[in-house]
C-alpha positions in Angstrom: 20.4 8.8 -8.7 20.2 10.6 -5.3 16.4 10.1 -4.4 14.5 11.4 -1.1 11.8 9.4 -0.3 8.9 10.3 2.1 5.8 8.5 3.3 4.0 7.0 6.0 6.4 5.1 7.8 3.1 2.2 9.1 1.6 -0.8 7.5 -0.9 1.2 5.0 -0.2 0.6 1.6 1.4 4.0 0.4 3.9 3.5 3.6 4.6 -0.2 2.2 5.1 1.0 -1.5 7.1 4.0 -0.7 9.6 1.6 1.2 9.6 -1.4 -1.2 10.1 1.2 -3.9 13.3 2.4 -2.6 14.1 -0.8 -1.5 14.3 -1.5 -5.2 15.8 1.2 -6.3 18.8 1.0 -3.6 18.9 -2.7 -5.6 19.3 -1.4 -8.9 22.4 1.0 -7.7 20.6 4.1 -7.2 21.1 5.9 -3.0 18.6 6.5 -1.0 17.1 8.6 1.9 14.1 7.7 3.7 13.0 11.3 5.2 10.1 10.6 7.9 9.0 10.9 11.8 10.2 7.0 11.7 11.9 4.3 10.2 10.0 2.4 7.6 8.6 -0.6 9.0 9.3 -3.1 6.0 13.0 -1.1 5.7 16.6 -3.2 4.9 18.4 -1.1 7.4 21.7 -3.1 6.7 21.7 -1.8 2.9 24.5 0.2 2.6 22.7 2.2 -0.3 20.3 2.9 2.1 19.2 5.8 4.1 16.7 7.1 6.7 16.5 10.9 8.2 14.2 11.3 11.7 11.8 14.4 11.1 11.1 15.4 14.7 7.9 15.6 16.0 7.9 19.0 18.3 6.1 19.1 21.1 5.3 22.7 22.4 2.8 24.0 25.1 2.0 26.6 22.4 0.8 24.0 20.1 -2.5 21.6 20.4 -0.8 19.4 17.6 2.5 19.2 16.5 3.2 21.3 13.3 5.0 18.4 11.1 4.0 19.6 7.6 6.9 22.6 9.0 8.9 20.2 10.8 9.1 17.7 7.7 9.8 20.4 5.7 12.9 22.2 6.8 14.0 18.0 7.3 13.8 17.9 3.4 15.8 20.7 2.8 18.5 19.2 5.1 18.8 16.7 3.5 18.8 17.7 0.1 21.6 19.9 0.5 23.3 17.4 2.7 23.2 14.7 0.8 22.8 16.5 -2.9 19.8 15.0 -3.2 18.6 15.0 -7.4 15.1 14.5 -6.6 12.5 13.9 -3.6 9.6 11.1 -3.9 6.6 11.8 -1.7 3.7 9.5 -1.1 0.8 10.5 -0.5 0.0 13.9 -1.5 -1.5 15.2 2.5 1.0 16.9 4.0 3.9 15.3 2.3 3.5 17.4 -1.0 3.2 20.5 1.0 6.0 19.8 2.8 8.2 19.6 0.4 6.2 22.2 -2.0 7.6 24.2 1.0 11.2 22.9 0.8 11.4 23.6 -3.0 10.4 27.4 -2.2 13.0 27.4 0.6 15.8 26.1 -1.0 15.3 28.4 -4.7 17.2 29.5 -6.3 18.5 26.0 -6.6 16.2 23.4 -8.1 14.7 20.8 -5.6 12.5 18.5 -8.4 10.0 16.9 -6.5 7.3 13.9 -7.4 3.8 13.3 -5.5 2.5 10.0 -5.8 -1.1 9.9 -5.3 -2.5 6.7 -3.4 -6.0 7.0 -2.7 -7.4 8.1 0.3 -5.2 11.4 0.2 -7.9 12.1 -2.9 -10.8 10.2 -1.9 -11.5 10.8 2.1 -8.8 13.5 3.1 -8.2 15.7 -0.1 -11.7 16.0 -1.2 -13.0 17.5 2.3 -13.4 21.3 2.2 -11.1 22.5 4.7 -7.9 20.3 2.6 -9.6 20.5 -1.0 -8.0 23.8 -2.5 -4.2 22.7 -0.8 -4.5 19.6 -1.7 -5.2 20.9 -5.2 -2.3 23.3 -5.2 0.0 20.9 -4.0 -0.9 18.5 -6.9 -0.6 21.3 -9.4 3.1 22.8 -8.1 4.4 19.2 -8.3 7.4 18.7 -11.1 5.5 15.2 -11.8 2.7 13.5 -10.4 1.9 9.6 -10.7 -1.4 7.7 -9.3 -1.4 3.9 -8.3 -4.5 3.1 -10.6 -6.7 4.3 -13.0 -9.4 4.4 -10.8 -7.5 6.7 -9.0 -6.5 9.1 -11.7 -10.3 9.7 -12.9 -11.3 10.5 -9.1 -8.6 12.9 -9.3 -9.7 14.7 -12.2 -13.1 14.5 -10.8 -12.5 15.9 -7.5 -9.5 18.5 -8.3 -10.4 19.5 -11.9 -6.8 18.5 -12.3 -5.5 20.0 -15.7 -2.0 19.0 -15.0 -0.5 15.7 -17.0 -0.4 12.3 -14.5 1.5 9.4 -14.3 -0.8 6.2 -14.4 2.3 3.6 -12.8 0.5 1.2 -10.4 1.6 -0.9 -7.4 4.0 -3.6 -7.6 5.2 -6.3 -6.1 8.7 -8.5 -6.2 7.8 -11.7 -7.8 11.5 -13.1 -7.4 10.8 -12.7 -3.1 6.9 -13.3 -3.1 6.8 -16.5 -4.1 4.7 -19.9 -2.3 6.8 -22.0 0.1 5.2 -24.0 1.9 5.9 -23.7 6.1 4.7 -27.0 7.6 5.4 -25.8 10.8 4.5 -22.6 10.5 0.8 -24.1 9.1 0.4 -26.8 11.8 0.8 -24.3 14.3 -2.0 -22.4 12.6 -4.1 -24.9 12.0 -2.9 -28.1 13.6 -5.9 -30.8 12.5 -4.7 -29.7 8.7 -7.7 -26.8 8.5 -7.5 -24.7 5.0 -6.4 -21.5 6.3 -8.3 -18.0 5.5 -6.5 -15.0 5.7 -6.4 -10.8 5.6 -4.1 -8.4 6.0 -4.8 -5.0 6.7 -3.8 -1.8 9.3 -7.7 -2.4 10.2 -9.4 0.8 9.9 -12.7 1.1 9.1 -12.7 1.8 5.4 -11.2 -2.1 5.1 -14.2 -3.4 7.4 -12.4 -6.5 9.0 -16.0 -7.3 10.7 -17.3 -8.4 7.3 -13.7 -10.5 7.0 -15.1 -12.4 10.6 -19.0 -12.7 9.1 -17.7 -14.5 6.1 -15.3 -16.4 8.3 -18.5 -17.2 10.4 -20.6 -18.5 7.6 -17.4 -20.8 6.0 -17.1 -22.9 9.7 -20.4 -23.5 9.5 -20.2 -25.8 6.2 -16.2 -26.9 7.8 -13.6 -26.8 9.9 -10.9 -23.7 9.0 -9.2 -20.7 10.0 -8.7 -17.0 10.1 -5.4 -15.3 10.0 -5.7 -11.9 10.9 -2.3 -10.1 10.4 -2.3 -6.2 11.1 -3.2 -3.8 13.8 -5.5 -1.0 14.0 -8.9 0.4 15.6 -11.1 -2.4 14.6 -9.6 -4.9 16.1 -10.9 -4.9 19.4 -14.3 -5.1 17.5 -13.3 -7.9 15.4 -11.7 -9.7 18.4 -15.8 -9.2 20.0 -17.7 -10.3 17.1 -15.5 -13.8 16.7 -16.9 -14.3 20.0 -20.0 -13.3 19.6 -20.2 -15.4 16.6 -18.7 -18.1 18.2 -15.9 -18.6 16.4 -12.8 -17.0 18.5 -11.0 -20.1 18.7 -10.5 -20.5 15.2 -9.6 -16.5 14.4 -5.6 -15.7 15.3 -5.1 -12.5 15.6 -1.2 -11.7 15.0 -1.2 -8.5 15.3 1.8 -6.5 13.0 4.0 -9.0 11.3 7.2 -9.3 9.6 8.0 -11.2 7.1 4.7 -11.3 5.5 5.8 -13.0 2.2 5.6 -15.9 4.0 2.9 -15.9 6.0 0.9 -15.0 2.8 2.4 -17.9 1.2 0.9 -20.4 3.9 -2.6 -19.2 3.3 -5.0 -20.8 0.9 -7.5 -17.7 0.0 -7.3 -14.2 1.0 -10.1 -11.9 1.8 -10.2 -8.1 0.7 -13.7 -7.0 2.7 -12.8 -3.3 2.1 -15.2 -0.6 0.9 -12.8 1.3 -1.3 -9.1 -0.1 -2.3 -7.7 2.6 -4.9 -5.2 -0.7 -6.2 -5.1 -3.3 -3.2 -1.5 -4.0 -2.8 -2.6 -7.2 -0.3 -4.3 -8.9 -2.8 -1.8 -8.4 -5.0 1.1 -9.3 -2.8 -1.3 -12.5 -1.9 -1.7 -13.4 -5.7 1.7 -13.2 -6.0 2.4 -16.1 -3.8 -0.9 -17.9 -5.6 -3.1 -17.2 -3.2 -7.0 -16.7 -5.5 -8.3 -13.8 -3.5 -11.9 -12.6 -2.8 -12.4 -8.8 -3.0 -14.7 -6.3 -3.1 -15.5 -4.9 -6.6 -14.7 -1.0 -5.8 -11.9 1.3 -6.9 -8.8 -0.5 -8.6 -9.4 -3.8 -7.4 -10.9 -4.7 -10.9 -7.5 -3.4 -12.4 -5.6 -6.1 -10.0 -8.4 -9.2 -10.1 -10.3 -10.8 -13.1 -13.2 -11.9 -11.5 -13.4 -16.1 -12.2 -10.2 -16.2 -13.1 -7.7 -15.1 -10.4 -10.4 -14.1 -7.8 -13.8 -13.6 -6.9 -15.2 -9.8 -7.1 -18.6 -8.7 -4.7 -19.8 -5.9 -3.4 -18.9 -4.5 -0.5 -21.0 -5.9 2.8 -22.4 -8.9 0.4 -20.6 -11.1 2.7 -23.2 -14.1 1.8 -21.9 -14.3 -1.4 -18.2 -13.7 -0.1 -19.0 -16.9 1.5 -20.2 -18.9 -1.5 -17.2 -18.5 -3.2 -15.1 -19.2 0.1 -16.8 -22.3 0.4 -16.7 -23.5 -3.2 -12.7 -22.8 -3.5 -12.1 -24.6 -0.1 -14.2 -27.3 -0.7 -12.5 -27.8 -3.8 -8.3 -27.9 -3.1 -8.0 -28.6 -6.7 -9.6 -25.4 -8.4 -8.6 -23.2 -5.3 -4.9 -24.2 -6.4 -5.3 -23.5 -10.3 -6.7 -20.4 -9.8 -4.0 -19.5 -7.4 -1.4 -20.5 -9.9 -3.7 -17.9 -12.2 -3.0 -15.5 -9.8 0.5 -15.8 -9.5 0.6 -15.3 -13.7 -1.4 -12.4 -13.9 0.6 -10.6 -11.0 3.9 -11.7 -12.5 2.7 -10.5 -16.3 1.0 -6.9 -14.8 3.0 -5.7 -11.8 6.2 -7.4 -10.8 8.7 -5.3 -9.5 11.2 -5.6 -12.9 8.9 -4.2 -14.7 7.2 -1.5 -12.4 10.7 -0.1 -11.2 12.1 1.1 -14.7 8.7 3.0 -14.6 9.9 5.2 -12.3 13.5 5.5 -12.8 12.4 7.1 -16.7 9.7 9.1 -14.9 12.2 10.5 -12.5 14.6 11.1 -16.2 11.9 13.0 -17.6 11.4 14.8 -14.3 14.8 16.1 -14.3 15.1 16.7 -17.7 12.0 19.4 -17.6 12.8 20.5 -14.1 16.1 22.5 -15.2 15.6 22.9 -18.6 12.5 25.5 -17.5 15.3 26.8 -14.7 17.6 26.7 -17.9 14.9 29.0 -19.6 14.0 31.5 -17.0 
């Protein structure tokens, strides 16, 4: 199958999922064409079945802001025609599904089927804004297929937009063969030279991730025991987080690594992962940590309870409850046997429900269903 994929080429969850999906599909023999404004961060450019097509971000004096939605639609149509794509799969409703809808209309009478995958803030923060709600609803309804990454997000989509059409729940996934715990004594010694336990956080450092809470949790842990906190990622809240670490007197024990490659190798060195977000429609970073046998302390919001079972493979707290989160962290780090047991269960449960080997065929089957429906509808007209 020839598949076009569009997502944000950044460290956010939707972009990571879009990229990893493309890589997994290519590994299964499909030809994958990424269409976006920059190469996706985790894209394997050396794979001959993976191709990148750049949609230009146009700069013109008449426009205060680039009309990216339009230039992306043109690039989608161009790639569809040149590469004889079977289907487009867009991740994040705004603006990608709108661009795909325009590309399909320009391709008429040829059929250009597209699927929209809803990831979270495209529905809960952006899409339900009065300025975007009608076009978001319309683009979802006009998609040839729609998927949601969690049951929580499915419920929110129906609630916020009154969507009547079927939406398939296909969860986020992790390659369980690649995301494994491989101790690296050299790297651990670099981060924790005296053998301290390592806490970790990974995100795009947006306010919704509440990374200041990660600093507060760590500061409370440090009051009771030596430890290190590794912060992976970058974004608008990095500077306030660095300032808070200085204010709390833990700046020497917090490592801000910025954006990183080789995430799976780094996650596997952690003893505990923190995800104190205000909202997560799934919690992909938590799943990746769990696959690496790292227990997670996260917030009991959105789709996170579909990933983490409280008290079994991690702990759930309410947003902002740094005191309880720190209590759980101290308990786990003070009893390494308990942390290892919980981490072991985390991997077992991640493999049971979210391995790429099980989830990718769900996408393949859905592509086939959508294509069959799209072409049967065309034949009927």
